[in-house]
N, C-alpha and C positions, 0 to 999 in steps of 0.2 A: 288442514283436514276438511273434508266435505261436512257441512253442518245440516243441510236440508236435502233429503233424498226423497224423490217422488217415484213411486212404482206405478206404472201404467200398463194396460193390457186388457184383453178380453175378460169377461166374466169367467171365473174358474181357472184362470191362468196361473194362479198361485201367488198373487200379490200379497194377500193377507198372511198366508202361512210363511212365505219367504220373508216378508217384512217383520213378522214377530220374531222369527228365528234370528235374523240378522240384528234386529234391535237389541235382543237379549245379549247377543255376543259382543256387540260394540258398546253396549250400555247407553243406548239412545232411547228416548221415548218412542213408542209406536202409536200411530194414529191411523184409524180407519175412517176415511172421509164419509162413507155411508153411515157408520155408527154415529158420527158427529151430527149428521143430518137427522137421524132418528132421535137422538137426544134432544136436539134443538126443537124439532117439530112435534115430538110426542107421538109420531105416527111411523109405521113401517114404510119402507120404500114402496112396496106394493100399494099400500093405502094412499100414499101421496100421489102415485100415478093414477090410481082409480078415482080419487076424490078431486084432485086439483089439476091433473094432467102433467105430461112430461115437461112442458114449458115452465111451470111453477117449480117442479123438481130441479130443473137445470139452474134456475135463478137461485134457489136455496144452496145448491151445490157450489155455485160461483161465490156467493157471499161467505160461506163457511170455509172455502178454500182460502180466500183472502184473509179471513180472520185467523185461520190457523197459521198462515205464513207470517202475519204481522205480530201475533201474540207468542210465538215460540222461537227460541234461538236455534234449536236443533231438533230434528225428528227424522223418522222414517214414516212416510205417509203412503198408504195404499189408497189410490183413488178408485172410484167406480169406473167401470169399463168405458163409459161415454164421456167422462169428465174432460179429457184432453180435447175433445172435439167441439166444445161449445164455448162461446164468450171469450175467446182468446185465452182460455185456461192453460193451454200448453205453453204459450209464450210466457205467461205469468210464472209457471213452474220452471221453465228453462232459464228465465231471468233470475229467479230467486234460489236456485239450487241445481241439483243434478237429476235429470229424468232418466229412468231406466225402463225400457219396454221389455216386459216379461213375455216371452214368445215361445212357449213350449209347443211340441207337436200337436196339431189339431185333434188327433186321436186321444191324447191325454185329456184335453178339455172335454171332449164328448164323454169320456169315462167318468170324469169328476161330476158332470152334470146329470148323470143318470138318476132319474127320480126327483130331481130338484125342481120344484114348481115355484120357487120364490123369486125368480128373476123376470120382471115384467116384460122386458123387450124380447126375451126368448120365447114368449108365447106367440109372437107374430113374425119372428125372424129366426133364421137358422144361424148357427155360429159362423158358418162360412159367409153368410150375407153381412153379418156385423163386421167380420174381419175385413171384407172387401170395402165396406163403407168407411171404416175407421183407420185402415192401414196408412193412408196418407198422413194422418196425425201421428200415429204411433211411430212411424219411421222418422219423424223429426225429433224424437227423443235423443238425448246425448248418447245413449248406449242401448244396444239390443242384446239380450241374453236369453238362454233357454233353460238354465239350471241355477240352483242355489250356489254351486261352486263358482260359477261365472259372476254372479252378483257379489259374492264375498270377495273375489279377487279384485273387483273394481273398487271396493270400499276400503279394504284393509291393506 
């Protein structure tokens, strides 16, 4: 059985909601990498970006991804949208478990993001720009899905 499952994709693609649902169903711990960064740093993602910059955030992200992988035998982990694109994180995840690119229709992502001001990179970039920039990494995931049913079928 797969023991370490990494969910990657754009902000608001459903990584956290799908991950929590699947984790409850298969009785795996659910970990949100952004939440781990917030707990470790004592600051919100927005505060880290504003006070220390994206480079500092990406270094924290890498360190906590490695820590999570090495300290846990099994989990479902939702990464931040950019996590696979920096510091060979995607290769690390692919080597240590199964990566799943959550890729719902772009219209669903826009709908989920309405009124959401909490995502620092979306202040300066459109969802389409982020997808174009990140797609080469996302497409190197082991699997690409667009729904919970597809994720569940891969895992169970």
